[in-house]
C-alpha positions, 0 to 999 in steps of 0.5 A: 125951723126957722123955715117951718115956722115962715111957713105955718106964719105965711098959710096963717095969714093967708087963712085970715085975708081970703074972706076980705078977697074980692070974688072972681069976676067968674063967679060974681053976677051978672048982666046981659042984654040982647036984641032977639032971642027964643026961648026953651021951656025945661025942666028947672027953667026956660032955655034962652039963645039970644044975638047980637048981644052985649053985656059980662057974667056966667053964673045968676045973671040977669038977661034982658031980650028987647025983642023976638018971641023971648021978648023980657026980662030972666035971670038964670042960674047960667050963660055963656056968651061969645061974639055975641050969642048967648046960652043960657039956663035955668031961666025965669021970669023977672018982673 
């Protein structure tokens, strides 16, 4: 009975403090800066490919491309960056 009571208290504590914990980095907004890139129009916005890039973030990210046919600043639904190369989808031009 004592163990069951401890488990109930632990579960209740976890439920109460969970909104106070920070979001994981994969869910946090971020930004990337890339030297050159291209864009392709898709039904849900632009798809961007760019390199070399640095920055962080995967969801709801701002991407700034310095040169190339896609030069400008975008807000993208999702992005994946690996080894300096970036691919992003659901992008809209930002002001």
